DRENFI-573672 format. One record per residue: y, x, z of N, C-alpha, C, CB in turn. Coordinates in steps of 0.02 Angstrom, whole numbers, plus 32768, in hexadecimal, padded with zeros to 4 digits. Each point is the difference from the previous one (the first is absolute). Glycine has a CB too. Layout:
BEGIN
YXZYXZYXZYXZ;...
# end
This chain:
BEGIN
7FC4802A8000803C7FD68000803F802C80007FC17FA4803E;806D804E7F96803E80277FFD802E7FEB80397FF5800B7F83;8023802780A1802A7FF3803A80467FEB7FEA7FBE80528043;805A7F787FDA80437FE87FF280187FDA803D7FE97FF87F84;8058800F808A801A7FDD803B80497FEC7FF47FB1803F804A;805E7F837FC780457FE87FFE80107FE380447FFA7FE87F83;8036803680A080137FE8804280207FBB7FFA800F80778028;7FE07F5D800580197FBB7FFD80417FF980277F8B7FD67FF5;809C7FF77FF7803D7FED8024802F803B800C7FBF7FA48037;804780877F978027803D800880487FF480137FB580357FAE;806E7FA1802C80477FF5800F80097FDC804280187FFB7F86;7FB97FD7808A80047FDC80407FF6802F803B7FD77F997FC7;7FFB809680327FF380328035803E802B800B7F8680017FE4;809680187FE6803B802C8006803B7FDC801E7FD780417F9E;80327F80804E80377FD9801C7FF67FF4804B80117FC87F91;7FB1802980837FF27FF380468006803F802B7FB57FA47FDD;8036809580098004803E80268047801980067F8E801C7FD9;809C7FD67FF580478014800080088049801580207F8A801A;7FBC80A37FC57FFE80468012804480217FF47F8580047FE6;80938022804B803C80287FFB7FED804A7FFA80437FAB8042;7FE6807F7F9D7FEC80457FF37FE78027803C80517FFC7FA5;7FCC7FF880967FED8027803B7FCB7FE1802B8071802C7FFD;7F707F9E7FEC7FCE7FDC80287FBF8027800980327F957FD8;7FA98056805A7FBB801680097FD47FC57FEF801F8055805B;7FB57FB37F747FD87FC97FE57FB68012800080627FDC7FB8;7F757FF3805A7FB780097FFD7FE37FD47FCA7FFD801B807B;7FDE80037F567FD57FDB7FD27FBA8007801D804B80147F97;7F9E7FB7808B7FC1800480247FC37FFD7FD4803A7FCC805E;7FD180247F627FC97FF87FD08016801C7FBC7FD47F99803E;802780A77FB88019801E7FC27FE07FE17FC28012806B803E;7FAD7F8B7FC47FDD7FE07FC7800E80247FBE80077F94803D;801480477F948010801C7FBF804280257FFE7FC07FA67FCF;8063805E806A803F80248009803B7FDF7FDC7FBE8067800C;803B7F5A7FDF80377FDE7FDF803A7FF3802F7FAF7FCC7FB4;80448012808480347FF58032801A8042801C7FCD7F91801C;8005809D7FF080128042801B803480227FD57F8E800A8032;80677FF87F8C802D80227FD380467FE07FFF7F9E80207FBA;80647F9D804880417FDE80008025800A80427FD17FAB7FB2;800B805580858020800D8041801A804780027FB47FAC8039;802380837FAF801480467FFC804280077FDA7F8780238005;807F7FBB7FC2803C80047FD7803D7FE480237FB87FF87F9C;803E7FD8809280387FE280248018802B803A7FD57F907FDF;8001809E80378011802C80378023803F7FE67F9F7FD58043;8084804C7FE98023803D7FEC7FFE80348036804A7FBD7FB8;7FE38073804580038035803280097FE28046803080507FAA;7FA87FC6808580027FE480437FCE7FC9800B8077801D8004;7F6D7FC97FC67FCE7FCB80047FBA801E800B80467FB87FB7;7F8E801D80617FBA8014800B7FD37FC97FE7802080468066;7FAC7FCB7F757FCE7FD07FEB7FBB8017801880457FE07F9B;7F987FF280867FBC800E80187FD17FD57FD88028801E8074;7FAC80007F667FCF7FDC7FD87FBB80078020804480127F97;7F9B7FB580747FBF800080217FCD7FDC7FD5803780028071;7F8D80197F8B7FCA7FDB7FE07FBD801E8015804A7FE47F9E;7F857FF1806D7FBD801680127FDB801E7FC47FFD7FA98059;801B80487F6C7FE280197FC2802180427FEE7FE57F8A7FD8;7FF680AE8027801F80407FEF801D80017FB97FB08037804D;80347FA27F86801C7FFC7FBD80467FE380007F8D7FF47FD3;807F7FDA805780427FE2800680328032801C7FCC7F90800F;801F80978021802C8033801D801380337FCA7FCB7FF18072;800680217F65800E802F7FC980327FE27FCF7F8E8030800D;806D7F8F7FE580317FE07FD48046800180207FA57FB67FD0;805E80448072804080068023801D80467FF87FDB7FA98051;7FFA80897FB4801680467FF8801B800B7FBA7FAC80268055;80327FBE7F7A801680077FBA80447FDF7FF57F8880037FDB;80827FC3804380407FDE7FFA8038802980207FC57F918000;802C808D8038803280298023800F803F7FD87FDA7FD2806F;7FF2804D7F76800A803D7FD980297FF27FC17F93802D802B;80687F967FBA80257FEE7FC4804A7FF4800D7F977FCF7FD3;807B8028806C80467FF580138021804480097FE57F918039;804280847F97801E8043800080488000801C7FB8801D7F9E;805E7FAC807F80447FFD801A800B8033803980057F867FE0;8032809D8021800E802E8038800A7FDA8041803380517FB0;7FE07F6F804B800E7FD8803C7FC57FD28012807B80057FE4;7F4B800A80027FC77FD4800F7FF08002804B7FD280127F8B;80107FB8808F7FF17FFE80487FC4802B8013802F7F8D8001;7FC6807A803E7FC38021801A7FC77FCE7FF98042804A8051;7F847FCD7F9B7FC67FD47FF97FC5801A802980267FE17F8D;7FB87FF080937FC3800F80247FC97FD47FE2803E8020806C;7F8E7FFF7F787FC97FDB7FE27FC38008802D802E80117F8A;7FB67FB7808C7FCC800180347FC27FDA7FEA805980098058;7F6E80187FA87FC07FE07FF17FE37FE480417FEB804E7F9C;80237F7380717FEB7FE1803F80037FB47FF7802980648045;7FBD7F797FEB80037FB77FFF80417FEA80227F827FF68001;809F7FD77FE380407FEB801E7FF87FE4804680297FE87F8E;7F99800B80887FF67FEB80458016803780317FA07FB77FDB;80648087800C801480398029804A80117FF87F8B802C7FF7;809D7FA37FF48047800C7FF28024801F803C7FFD7FA07FB1;7FF88046808B8024801A803A7FF08049800B7FFD7F8E8034;7FC380857FC57FEC80458009801D802D7FCA7F967FD88036;806C800E7F8C801C80277FC9804A800F800C7FAD7FCB7FB1;8079800280628048800B800C800B802F803B80187F8E7FD2;7FBF806C80618007802C80397FF280487FEC7FDE7FA3804D;7FEF80677F8B7FEF80447FE98038801E7FD67F877FE18003;809C7FF47FD7803680187FD58042800780267FC87FCB7F9F;8039801E80A0803D8004802780347FCC7FEC7FEA8078800F;7FFF7F4F7FD7802D7FCB7FEA7FFD7FC780327FF080207F86;804A7FCF809780027FCE803580047FB87FE6803680548046;7FF27FA17F8880087FBD7FE4800E80047FB5802A7FD5806F;7FCA7FF37F6F800980007FB7802A7FC37FED7F91803B7FEF;808F7FCA7FD7802C7FCB7FE87FDD7FCB7FD6805B80538002;7F6E7FC17FDD7FDE7FD07FD57FB780147FF8806B7FE87FC3;7F6A7FE5803B7FB8800B7FF87FE57FCC7FCF7FF6802E8076;7FDF7FE97F5C7FE17FD17FD17FB480088003806680037FB5;7F787FC5804E7FB77FFC7FFB7FF07FD87FC17FEF8008807F;7FEF80167F517FE67FDC7FC57FB57FFF8008806180237FB3;7F847FA480627FBA7FFB80137FD17FF87FC580267FCF806A;7FF580307F5A7FD57FFB7FC57FDF80427FF080497FA57FD4;7F81805780067FDD803C7FEA801A80157FBC7F997FE08041;807680607FB8801D80187FC17FCB80027FC9805380448040;7FC67FBC7F827FD380057FC77FD68040800280517FBD7FBE;7FCB8078805F7FDB803F80057FC47FF9802F806A803F7FEA;7FA07F9D804E7FC97FF7802F7FC97FD47FE28050800D805F;7FC47FBF7F7C7FD07FD37FE17FD880267FCA804B7F9D8018;7FD780917FC57FDF80257FCB7FD38037801A80617FE77FB7;7FAA802F80877FD78035801D7FB87FE7800980658032803A;7F6A7FF97FBC7FB97FEA80057FE87FF980477FEC80387F93;80307F9880927FEF7FF780467FE67FBA800E80568054801E;7FA17F837FAE7FE27FBF800A80307FC8800F7FA0803C8027;80A17FCF7FCD80317FCA800C7FFE7FCB7FC980498052803B;7FA67FC37F8980037FD27FC77FBA7FE97FEC806880397FD8;7F927F8680177FC17FE67FE880007FF97FB47FF17FC3806D;804280597F7380057FFA7FB7800180447FDE803E7F94800E;7FA4809E8012800280447FE67FBB80177FE8805F8019804C;7F787FB97F9D7FBF80127FE57FC77FF5802F803B80527FBD;7FD37FA580837FCD7FEF80307FD98039801E7FF87F9A7FC3;801780A580287FDA803880198025802A80347FC780027F93;80727FE580838025802680347FDB7FFC8042806D7FE87FC6;7F93805080607FE17FFE804280267FD1802F7FD780767FF0;80067F68803B801D7FCC802A801E8021803F7FAD7FAB7FD4;808E8074802380228023803780377FD4801E7FE6806E7FCA;804F7F85800F803C7FDB80158027802480377FC57F987FE2;803580AA802180278029802E803F80197FDE7F978022803E;809B7FF07FE9803F801A7FE47FF580417FDB803E7FC9805C;7F9D80647FC27FF780427FE27FB9800B7FEC805D802C8044;7F9380127FAC7FBC80127FED7FD68006803E8029803C7F9A;7F947FC180607FD58007803A800E804180257FA97FBD7FC6;80518040807C80118039802A7FCE80397FF580347FB38054;7FE5808A7FB67FD5803B80007FDE80058044804A803B7FAC;7F867FF180587FDC800A803F8031801080387F9A80277FC1;805D7FB98077802B800D803A803B7FD180057FDF80747FF8;802E7F657FD380377FCF80027FE47FBD8017803E803D7FA3;7FEE7F9B807B7FEA7FC3802280087FC37FD3801F8033806D;7FB27FC47F6480027FC37FD9800D800C7FB780277FC58064;7FD080097F72800580077FB88046800E7FE77F9F7FB57FF8;8093803C802F8044800E7FE980258029803580017F957FBD;7FDB809D805D801D802F8030801E7FDE803D8017804C7FA1;7FC87F80807780157FE0803D80377FCE7FF97FDF80658036;80357F897F8C80387FD27FF67FE97FB87FFF803A80587FC1;7F867F9B80397FE67FBC80017FD17FF6803B800B7FFA7F84;7FC17FDF80717FD17FF180367FC780318004801E7F8A7FF4;7FDA80A17FDA7FC7802C7FFD7FC67FE37FDA8024802F806B;7FE47F957F7A7FCD7FDF7FD880177FF87FB87FD67FC48066;7FFB803C7F6C800F7FED7FBB7FEE7FB77FF77FEC80777FD5;80287F6D7FF27FED7FBB7FF17FB47FFB7FFA806D7FED7FC5;7F73804680207FB780007FFB7FDF7FFD8044800980407F95;80137FE4809B7FE57FFE804580007FB9801B802980758013;800F7F687FE380077FBC80197FD17FD07FDC80778017801E;7F897FED7FA07FD87FD37FD77FB680078010805680057FA6;7F94803880697FB8800C800A7FE97FFE8048800580437F9A;802A7FB880967FEB8003804680137FC28028800C807A7FF9;80287F617FF380157FC580267FCC7FC97FF78079801F7FF2;7F7F7FB980437FD47FC67FFB80207FCC7FD27FD380168074;80077FB87F78801A7FCC7FD5803A7FDC80227F8F7FF27FCC;806B8000807480357FDD8025803F802C80047FAA7FC18042;804D80807FCA8039802D8004802480057FBD7FC58040805A;80157FC47F70801E80037FBE80267FC07FF07FA4804B7FDA;803F7F7C803780227FC07FF380417FFC80267F917FC97FED;806E804B8052803D7FFE80298036802E7FE47FBB7FE58065;803180577F86802F80317FE4801F7FE67FBF7FBE805E8035;80187F887F9F80197FE97FBF802D7FC380087F98802B7FCA;80587FA98065802A7FC6800C8042801380237F987FB98008;80648072802B803B80128027803380297FD87FB97FFD8066;802F80357F76802D802D7FDC80087FEE7FB67FDF80588050;7FF97F797F9880057FEE7FBA80137FB87FF37FAD80567FEB;80527F81804A800C7FB87FF67FD27FE47FCA8078800F8023;7F4B80097FDB7FD07FEE7FCC7FD87FC280157FF980797FDD;800D7F527FFC7FDE7FC080107FB580057FFC80637FC57FD6;7F83806A80017FB880077FF87FE6803D802780087FCA7F8E;8018804680A97FEE803B80277FB77FFF8016807680078028;7F717FC07FEE7FBC7FFC80197FCD800B7FC880267FB28059;7FE5802D7F6E7FD080087FC9800480467FE180097F857FE9;803280998017800780447FE67FDB8031802F80707FE47FCA;7F99801380777FDE802B80307FB47FFA7FF980627FF4804F;7F877FCE7FA77FB87FF67FF77FE780237FC2800A7F91803A;801D806B7F907FEC80217FC18001804C8006802E7F9E7FC1;8002807D806580038048800A7FC280188026807D7FFC8001;7F707FE180337FC5801280277FC17FFB7FD680397FD98069;7FC47FF47F6D7FC67FF97FD47FFD80397FCD80067F83800D;803380907FD8800280357FCD7FED8043801F80597FC27FC2;7FBF804C807A7FF28042801E7FB880068017807880078023;7F637FC37FE07FB9800380127FD880247FCB800B7F968041;8011806E7F837FDF80237FC8801980477FF87FF07F937FC7;80418081805F801D80427FFC80497FFF80157FB1801D7FA4;8067801B807780448003801980337FF17FC97FDB80548056;80597F897FBC80377FF07FD28033803980057FEF7F81800C;801680A87FC08027803D8003803880047FCD7F9C8037802B;80677F997FA6803480017FCD80267FBE7FFE7FBC80527FBC;807F7FB1802680287FC27FF97FDC7FCD7FD680698043800B;7F747FD37FC17FDC7FD17FD57FC97FDB8025801B80497FA1;7FC07FDB80897FCA7FE08027801C7FCD80307FBC80697FF5;807E7FA78029801E7FD0802F801A7FC37FDA801F805E804D;80017FAC7F7A80187FC77FD87FC67FD37FED805F80467FD4;7F697FD780197FC67FD77FED7FE97FD5803A7FDE80597FAD;80227FC4808F7FEC7FDA803B80317FC7800E7FC98067802F;80777FA87FCA80347FCD800C7FF87FC77FCE804E8058802D;7FA67FB87F957FF77FCD7FCD7FC37FD5800E8037804B7FAD;7F957FD4806F7FC47FDB8011800D7FCF803A7FBA80607FD9;807A7FAE804D800F7FD6803A80387FCF7FF57FD9805C8044;803F7F9D7F7E80367FD17FF17FED7FD47FC580558052802B;7FC47F707FD37FEF7FD37FC9801F80157FBE7FF77FA48054;7FED80437F75801880137FBD80487FED7FF57F8D7FF27FD7;80887FD4804280467FEB7FF48031802F80237FDA7F8A7FF6;801280938042802B802E8025800980417FD97FD97FCE806D;7FF480447F6E8002803E7FD9802A7FF97FC07F90801D802E;80817FA57FC080287FF57FC4804B7FFB80107F9E7FC67FCD;80748040807280467FFB8014802680407FEA7FE17FB68062;806180457F9D802980397FEB7FF6803C802E80547FB17FD0;7FA6804180717FF6803680307FB68011800380657FDB8044;7F8C80657FB57FBB801780007FDE7FEB8042801E80627FB5;7FA37F8780487FDE7FE9803D7FF6803680357FC87FAD7FB8;803D809280347FF7803780308040801480237FA280287FBA;80977FBE803080418016801880067FFE804D80317FD77F95;7FBE7FF08088800B7FF880477FCD8028802A802E7F8E7FE9;7F9680797FFE7FCF802880248013804A7FFF7FA77FAD7FE2;8070806B7FE5801780467FFC803C800A802D7FD680087F8A;80587FC88078803A8005802D7FE98005804880457FBE7FAF;7F8C801880657FE8800080457FE0804280127FEE7F857FF8;7FEA80977FDC7FE08040800E8033803980047F9A7FD77FC6;80978028800D80348034800280277FFE804180087FF97F83;800A7FCB809380247FF9803F7FD78019803A803D7F9E7FD1;7F82805180307FD5801580367FF5804C80017FC87F917FFB;802A808C7FCA7FF480487FFC803B8028801A7FB57FEB7F9D;808880008050803B8026801180257FE7803E800B80197F89;7FD67FB6809A801D7FE5803E80497FEC7FF67FB280498044;805B7F957F8480447FF47FE980297FD3802E7FD580107F8E;800C7FBD809080277FD180288017802180417FC17FA07FCF;80128084805280148023803D803480367FF17F8E7FEA8031;806880397F97803080337FEC80457FE27FF27FA380447FCF;805E7F818012803F7FDE7FF180247FED80407FD07FD57F94;800B800F809B801F7FED8040801F803C80237FAD7FA3800C;802E80947FF68018803C8021803B801F7FDB7F8C8014802C;806F7FEC7F928037801D7FD880407FD980067FAB802B7FB2;80517F92804D803C7FD78006801F800680467FD27FB27FAB;800480518088801A800880448026804280077FA07FBB802D;8043807A7FB680228041800280417FFF7FD87F918038800D;806E7FA57FBB803C7FFB7FD680387FDD80257FB97FFE7F9A;80387FCB808780337FDA8025801E802B80377FC47F967FE7;80138092803A801A802B80358028803B7FE57F9E7FDF8045;805680337F7C8021803B7FE280437FF07FDF7F8F802F7FEF;807E7F928004803D7FEE7FDD803F800D802A7FBF7FAA7FC1;80728074801F80428008802080257FBD7FFF8005807B7FDC;80317F81804880297FC37FFF80157FF17FB8802A80178076;7FCF7FAB7F76800E7FE97FBC7FCE801C7FCC80787FF78020;7F5280267FF87FCC80197FD37FDB7FC77FDE7FF480658047;7FF07FA77F7E7FDE7FCD7FD97FB680117FF7806C7FE77FC5;7F6B7FE680467FB880067FF47FEE7FD07FC87FE980218079;7FF87FF87F527FEC7FD97FC67FB580057FF8807080127FC7;7F6E7FB480347FB77FFF7FF97FEC7FD47FC57FF28013807C;7FE680097F577FE57FDA7FC77FB67FF7800C8058802D7FB0;7F937F9480547FB87FF080087FE77FDD7FC1800E7FF6807E;7FAF80097F7B7FE37FE67FC27FCA7FCB800B801A806D7FCD;7FD47F8680717FD27FC9800C80107FE080437FA680387FBB;80407F8C804E80157FD680397FF0801F80447FEF7F9D7FB7;7FDB8089804D7FED801E80408035803380157F867FEF7FE6;808D803D7FEC80358031800F80427FDD80117FC880537FB4;804A7F7E802180417FDF800980047FDB804280097FF47F85;7FC07FEF80917FFE7FDE8040800D8031803A7FAF7FAB7FD0;8032808F802B800B803480348049801580017F8980287FF2;80937FE67FD3804580167FFC802F7FCA801B7FE480477F9C;80127F7C804E802A7FC8801580007FF8804C7FEA7FC77F93;7FDB803C808C7FFA7FF68048801F803980287F997FBF7FEB;805D807F7FFD801D80398024804C7FFF7FFC7F9980437FE7;80827FAD7FDF80497FFC7FFA801D7FC580277FF780367F8F;7FE57F93807380157FC6802880038012804A7FCC7FB37FAB;80018071806D80008014804680398031800F7F847FEF8003;808C803D7FCD8037802E800980437FDC80057FBE80577FC2;804A7F758015803D7FD7800380057FDE80437FFC7FEE7F84;7FCD7FF5809380007FDD8041800F8030803A7FAE7FAF7FD1;803F80908027800E803280338047801A7FFD7F88801F7FFD;809E7FCA7FD2804680157FFA800A80437FDE80147FC08065;7FB880577F77800780417FDE802A7FFE7FC27F92801D802D;80727FA97FB380267FFC7FC27FF47FBD7FDE7FF8807B7FF3;80117F847FCB7FFC7FC17FDB7FDA800B7FBF806C7FD98033;7F777FF07FB47FE07FFF7FBF802D7FDA7FD07F8C80058034;8085801C7F95802D7FE07FD07FEF80197FB9805B7FF58058;7F977FDB7F7C7FFF7FB880087FC47FE88029803C7FF57F93;7FC77FCC80827FCA7FE680297FBE7FFD7FDA80557FBD8040;7FAE802F7F827FC37FFC7FD77FF780427FDA800D7F827FF5;7FB4808F7FFB7FF5803F7FDC801E7FFE7FBA7F9880118042;807C80297FA6801980097FBC7FC3800A7FD2806F80328028;7F907FAC7FA07FC880067FD1801B80187FBC7FBF7FA4803C;801680797F9B8017801A7FC080187FC97FD17FB0805D800D;80807FB57FC980177FD27FCC7FC87FF67FCD807880258010;7F8A7FA57FCC7FCD7FF17FCE7FFC80387FCC80137F858012;802680977FDC800180367FCF7FD9803D8018806F7FD77FD8;7F95803880687FDA8039801B7FB57FF08000806280218047;7F8C7FA27FCB7FBA7FED80017FE280047FBA80167FB58063;801080357F6A7FE880047FBB7FF780487FEA80397F937FE8;7FF2809980307FFD80477FED7FCC8027802880787FF97FE0;7F7A7FF0805D7FD38024802D7FD77FCD8027805180628009;7F737F917FE07FD67FCC801E7FF3800B80497FCB7FF07F91;8033804F80857FF3800F804680377FE7802F7FC080647FDB;80797F8D800880387FE9802A7FF97FB78014804880527FC7;7F897F89801B80007FB880087FF77FE980487FD27FF97F8E;800B802E809C7FF47FEA8045802C802580337F8B7FE57FDE;80A48042800B80298028802E80327FD680277FF480607FB2;80137FB0808E80337FE1802B8023803680277FBC7F968009;808780677FF680288033802280247FE1803B800F803E7F93;7FEA7FE180A780237FE9803C802D803880197FA17FB2801F;809A803B7FFA80338030801480157FF48049802980087F89;7FD4802C809F80157FFD8046803A8030800A7F8A7FE08026;80A980097FFE8039802B801080068009804B803B7FDA7F98;7FC78064807E80018012804780447FF1801F7FAA80597FEA;80547F8B8051803F7FF580268008803980317FF77F817FF3;80378075803C800D803580327FD87FF580408072800E7FD0;7F5C7FC4802F7FD97FF2803C7FD9803E80167FF77F877FDD;7FFF808180647FDA803980197FB980007FE5804580008068;7FA0803A7F897FBC80057FE67FCD7FE48031802380647FBE;7FEB7FA080827FD07FEC80337FF37FB58000802580618043;80057F787F997FF77FB780017FC57FEB7FD5807A7FF28013;7F6A803B7FC47FC97FEE7FD47FC38028801280507FE27FA5;7F7A7FFD806A7FC2802380127FCB7FF57FCA801B7FF4807A;
# end
């Protein structure tokens, strides 16, 4: 698969962040480096940009974007290969007390989908069933993505979870209506041999769903793959921890921008920001999420489910939010 990535809601993100040349800004999810490059261009001498991503390839794209900026007044850049759940630790290590703007783009970049890690079910079916951010760990490292996820691959889950555990996972993280029948089909399929490729998993999912479901516009494996990816990378817990750290790190009048792509993520973001408002930390504006214009959706199909929420920090004491 040819790698390609178009960052969503670009103008809306830049408007919400309102970056000034001397600001300190965190891009918590470098991804394809689209937002990173635009934020970098808005910063100048005295500014600082911190780019974070659990995918080493994304960090490298951030380095390339920074190297391409030849301005004598370009800002200082820190590129960090880590999970954004460790944001507080990262800022402490860099000696940065507070930041003016933070962006989380929770979508997966075209580069990650194109990488042979089992994220895509339309890449020929022979990809190994990993779904980890990085490559499998070397000897002595803790887990398939150097400790950034749960230490399990999607294949580990598919081949070891009980039928009930699989059904609960697929329903909880995928909102999949056929979770029980898909789980049953997976267990039946693995009785003949371990499920180790994306194609083998798709075949099991198709065996567990009705024919009419397979004729819908959305591929029948979409929600199951989403659920496994979330579980493998511990995405919901990481999101909660990352947003909590972001809220504590914002300077007065600082802006937090979050782009989510499915209802589970958006629900977490909405609830955390709501609690922050109730605690007097700041405000959410606009009240409803910003969504892409029709023209953007037509140009970039991945934008169709994107929702952007904006939080602005007030002068309330940090201790008011736990």
